[in-house]
N, C-alpha and C positions, 0 to 999 in steps of 0.2 A: 314754268316758274316754280319757285320753291313752295313747299307746303306752308299754309298759313297757320297750322297748328303749332309751328315752331317760331321762335323769335326770328324776325327778318335778318337777312345777312347784313353784317357790318354795323349793326346797332350796338352801341356801348353806352351803358348808363353813366352819366356824368353828373356830379353834384353841382347844382347851380352856384354861381359865385356869391350870390346874396342869400344862400341857405341859412347861414347863421343869423343874419339880420331878420329874416322872416320868422325864424323860430323864436327870436326874442320878442317880436311883435305879437305873435300868437300866445306867448306866455303872459302878456300883460293882463288880460282878463282874469287869469287864475291868481295873479299877484294881488290885484285889487280886491278880488273876492275874499282872499285870505285875510287881507288887512281889514276888510269890512267886518268879518266874523270876529277877528281879534278885538277890535274896538267895541263891538257889541258885547262880547264876553266881559271885557273890562268894565263897561257901563253897568252890566248886571251885578257884578261883584261890588262895585262902588255903591250902587243904589241900595244894596242889602246891608251895607255897613251902618246906615242910618244917620250919619252926621251931615250938617249943612255943607261942609267942605267936600265930603264925599259925593253929595248930590251934585255939587258944581262940577266935579270931575266927571261924573256920569253924564251930565248934560253935554260937556265938551266932547266926550268920547262918542256920544250919539251923533253929534254934529259932524265929527270926522268920519264916522261910519257912513253917514248920508253922502258925504263928499266922495268917498271911495266907491260907493254904490253907483253914483252918477257917472264917475269916470269909467267904471266897469262896463256900464251900459253903452257909453259912447264908443269905447273900443270894440265891443262885441258886435255892434250893428254896422261898423264901417264896411262898406262894400268894396272888395278888392277890384282893381282894374281888370285883371284877368285871372279868374279863379281856376277854371278848368281849361284843358287844351281844347282845340277845335273852335276857338273864338266863341265860347259860350260860358255864361255864368251858371248854367243849369247842370246838375249832376248827370241827368239823362237828357241827351239832346233829342228833340222831337224829330219825327219823320220829315225829311227835307223835300216837301212836295214841289218846291220851286225848281227842282232839278229834273222834273218830268219833261220829256221831250218826244217829238215825233220826227224821225229822220226820213228823208226822201232820198233814196239811193238810186243807182243806175237802173234804167228801165222803169222808172216811176214806182220803184219798190218802196213801200212804206213800212217802216219799222218803229214800233213804240219802245221807248227806253225810259226807265224809271229806276229810282233806288230800290235795292232789294229789301224785302220784308220777311219776317219769320214765316208768314203763311205761304211763302214761295217754296217751301220744302218739297211738297209733292211734285211741283213743276220742275224743280231742280233734279229730283230723282229721275223723272222721265227724260229730261234733257240729257243726263249723263249716259243713259242707255243708248243714245244715238250719237255718241262720240266714239270714234274708233279706238282700239287699244293702243295704236301707235300715237294718236293725238293725246291720249291720257298719259302715256309714258313721257311725252315731251312736256306736258304740263306739270306732272307730279314727280318726274325724275325716276320713276320706277313703274313697273307694271301694276295696274289697278284692275282687279277682277270684279270687285263689288264695293259698294259704299254703304256703310251702316247708317242707321237713323241718327246716331250720335254725331257721326262725321258730317252729315248734311246739315244737321241742326247747328253745328258750329259755323258752317258757312253762311247760314241765313240769319243768324242772330247777331246783329251788328251793334256796336257802340258807335253811333254816328259822330261822336266827338273825336274818335281816333281812326275810324275806318269808313270806307265807302265802297259799295258794290253796286254796279248798274246791271240790270238784266234787260235783254233785248227780246222783243216778241214780234213775230210776223203779224201785222195788223190784219191780214186777210184770214189767217188760220187761228191766231191766238196762241200758237205754239212758241215756247221759249226757245230761242235759237242761239243765244250767246250771253256771256257774262264777263265783266271786267271789274277788277277791284284793286283797292290800295289799302295799306295799313301803315300808319305813321309810327315814328319812334316816339319815345316818351316826351320829347321836347317839341313835338309837332313842327319839325323842320325837314326831316327826310321821310319819304314813304316808299315802301316796296310795292310793286304792282304785279298783277297776274291777269291773264286773259285766256278764255277758252271759248271756242265756237263749236257749234254742231258741225260735224265733219262735212256734211253735204252743203254747208253754207260758206265754206271757205272759198276765197278767190272772187268774192262779189263786192268787196269794199266794206263789208261790215266790220271786220277787225280794225281797219284803218279808222273808221268813223268812231268806234268805241274808244280807241286809244286817244283820238283827238278830244273826245268829250272828257275823258279821264284827266288829260293834261289841263284842259280848261278848268275843271273842278279843282285840281291841285293848285293852280295859280290863284283861283278865286279864294281859296282857303289860306293863302299866304305861305304855303309850303315852299321850301327852297330847292329841294332836289327830289327827283323820282328815280328809283333804282329797280333793278331786277336781275335775276339769275336765269340765264338761258343756256340750254344745252347746245354745244357747238354744232350738232347735226340738225338743229332747228334752223335751217337756212332761211326759211320764209320770215320767221320772227326777227332774226338778226338783220335781214335786209330792210324790214319795215322800221326797225329801231334806228338804223342809220339814216333812213329817209326822214324820220321824225326829228333828227338832230341828236339822238343819243350817242354818247361816247361808248365805244365797245372795247373792253380790256379783258385779258385772260385772268381767270381766277387762279391766284398763286397756290391755292390749296387743292385744285382739281383741274387738270388740263382739259377735261371734257366739258367744262363749264365756262361761259363768258359772263362777265359782269357788265351790265349796261347801265348808264346813268345819264340823266338829263338835268342840266342846270335850268331851273324854272325862271330864274331872273333874266335869262337870255331869250330873246324872241325866237319863236320856232321858225325854221326855214320854209315852212309851208303855212298857208292860211289856216285860221281856226275853222272848226266845223261849220260855223254859221256862214262863212264865206265860201267854203269848198263844196258843201252840200246844203241844200235848203233845209232849215230847221224850223219847225213850228212847235211852239210851246203847247203842251197838253193843257186842256182846260181843267 
């Protein structure tokens, strides 16, 4: 998959159709505040003049200022229907503990899966040392000899309103054995995914289970499409994508890369994780 330090493939910023309308709404508090200050200034000047007529004008100006102040507060406290992406009104979305799972795979193999946290950095560093150079090349599109602290920190520090990453650990050993992630576009409609397993854990159904969980999460979030870039020589990933219902096309910019995409509004051709493998929610 493509590196997440870069903007995901195919994402283009588009100005929302109602951008001008929203900008006008957000300017209203400033307009009311300005009118309030102007009326207050006029009231002060009129009051200093000293005549009864001027005092009457000052009183009217104060009344108008109070009205503008009330309108200013009414507009300012209005709660928008959807302020931030990721179905949250919070600037920072909290850790989504409801997505912690325990998967039971073939041979009664139990795997704990949960959203990634910043404190996973040491475990991720240890995990990457047990991924072969060839698997790292297939994931990052070029040879990776080492990973800096800054690089791993970027992987583990997520904005849950725009991105999600699940880490899988062997329940018996506690070792981190796989990770899957997605990152949405600015409109929270399309997301690009990536997956990486410890090399000795391939071929055991873990990759399939993690992809199924990621698709389940994307649908629950209301995303419309899941996409990815896969090297053509990554035959295992391309085969799994086709089985999961992804459409596979050639990248017009690079013949060595395939673009895969899944329409999340269309039911998957395979059962969800909960039906295919027993899933027990973590306490």
